[in-house]
N, C-alpha and C positions, 0 to 999 in steps of 0.2 A: 466860417469863422467860429460860429456858435458851438458847432461840434467840436472844435479844438479847445475851447474854454471848458466845455464839459470834460473833455479828455483830462485836460491838466487838473481840474476840480477832483476828478476820480483818483488821480496819481497822489494829489495832495492828501486827500483822506487817507489813502492807504499807507502813504510813508508818514503820516502823523500818528497812526495807532501804534501803540507799544507792540514790540515783537522781538524776536531774537535778534534781529540786525541791529535794531537800536539799542538794545542792552550790551550786545557785544561791542558796539563803538563807544557807548558810554565807559564800559569797563576797561577797554583797552586805552582810552585816553586818560581814564583816572590812573591806571596802573603803569603805562609805559609811555605816557605823553602825547604829543600833538602829531609828531612824525609817524609813529606806529599807528595811531588811530586813522590819520588819512591815508596811510597804506592799506588798512583793513577796508576803508571806503573803495579803494581802487579794485580791491578783491571781490567786494559786492558789486561793483559795476560791471566787472568782467563777467561774473555769474549771471547777472541779469542779460547781459548781452548774449550769453550762451542759451539762456531760456528763451530769448526772443527768436534766436536762430532755431532752437528745437520745436518752438510752437509753429514757425512757419514751415518745419518740415513734417508736422504732424505728429509728434510724439505723444501728445496729449490722447489722439485716438488709439495709439499703442496702449496707454494705459487703460483704455475702455475695452479694448480687445483681449488684453492679457492683464487683468489685475493683479497678478502677482509681481509685475514689474513696478507697479506703483507701491506695493507693500515693500518690495526690496528697498527703492529710494527712501521711502518713509522710515523704515526702520532704521537704515544706516544714517540718515539725517538725525534721528532721535538720539541714536548712540553717540553721535559726534557732539550734539549739544550737550548731552549728559556728561561727556568727557570733558569738555570746556567748563561746565558748570563746577564739577568736582575739583578741577584744577584750581579755579577760582577760589573755592572754599579752603583749599589746602594752602595757598600761597601765603607767604609771609607778608610782612607790613610793607608799605609802598618803598621802593629802592629809591636812592638819589638819582633823579632823572638827569642830572647834569654829570654824573660820574662815569657813565659807560664810554667806552672807547668807540672809534668810527667804525671798526669791524663788527662790535658787538650792536651798534646802531643799526647798521645794514643788515646783520642778520635777524634782528627784530622785525624790521620792515618786511624782510622776504616772508618770516613766519606770519606776520600779520596779513600779508596780502592772501597766503595761502589759507589761512583761518577764515577770512572774509569770503574767499572763493568757496570753500567748502561748506560753510554754513548755509549760504544760500543756494548753491548748486544741489545739495542734497534735500532741500525742501520741495517736495513736488507740488506744495500748494502754489509755489512763485511761478512754476511753469503753467500750472493750470490757470493762474490769474492772466498770464499773457496770453493764454490761448483762448480765454473768454473775454478779454477787455479788447484786444487789439482789432478783432474783426467785427466789431461794433461799431468802429470808426473808419472802416474802410468804405468810400464813396464808389458806388457803382458805376458812375459814369465819369469818373476820374481818372487819375494817372494808373498805370498798370497796378494790379494787385500786389505783386511782391515789392514795387517801388514805394507803394503807399505803407505796405507792412513795415519795410525798412526805415522808412522816415518816423512813423509813429514808434518804432522800436528804439531809435536812436534818441528820441525825445524822452521815452520812458527811461533809458538809461541815464540820460543827462540830468533828468529831474531828480532822480534817485540819488546820483552823485551829489547834487546841491543839497539835498536834506541831510545825506550821510556826512558830508563835510562839515554841516553845521552841528550834528550830534557830536561828530570827533572833536570839534573845538570846545564845545561845552564839556564833553569829558574830560579833556586837558585842563579846563579851568577847575573843574571838580577836583582834580588830581593836585594841582597846586594848593588848594583849599585844604585838602585833607591831609597835606604834608605836616600840617600844624597840631593834629589831633590822632594819635594812635587809636583811641577808642572810636572815633569816626571812621577811620580807615577799616578797622574790623567789621564796623556795622555796613559799610559799603560793600565789603567783600562777601558778606552773607547775603545782604540783599541781592545784589547781582548774581551771586552763584545760585541762589535759590530760584531766582526767576528764570535762570537759563535751564535749570533742572525741571522746573515747572513747564516751560516751553518744549522740552524734550519729552516729558510725559504727556503733554497734550498731543504732541505731534505723533505718538505712539498710536493713540485712538483716532487719529483722523481718517475719515473715509471719503471715497470719491462721492462726488454728487451724483 
């Protein structure tokens, strides 16, 4: 039981640290509203599930054996974050969130899921995090290793979805407040866009431990 509490504490620390996932959720919530932001959270959850599965399959070992594979994923992720940041800087002021039709809303949600999925899936640090964290909480004389890995992975994804949904709702509330002030909207766009570009540049220089 103590080990499980330590597991949740480790997850909370990671999910509370500002990163591209958090900024993307806040920006999407402010820009496109609650539905799109929650759809982004779903995309992030799917990506984390993929990272858990890839960690179980030993993809982190492939990164070690063939460092160029790590560099390919790292640079692709940095390029994608850079593109999102530039799009944020170039976007116009906030649209009327109540004006979009049903088809437009569903299209926004699909794009938001894809954006969340790619943002996390193309971040090799997320895969390495799963590969390092989860084995530390495997009990040698407990259930089969794969079963424990799967349970811990599901808890990791569920905890991430809880935190991400909270950030999505905060972003949506921020967007409603920003509707009143064009100057505040512009400041938000530049702040979030610059942060995403900064995360992209930082990812460019990340090296394997």
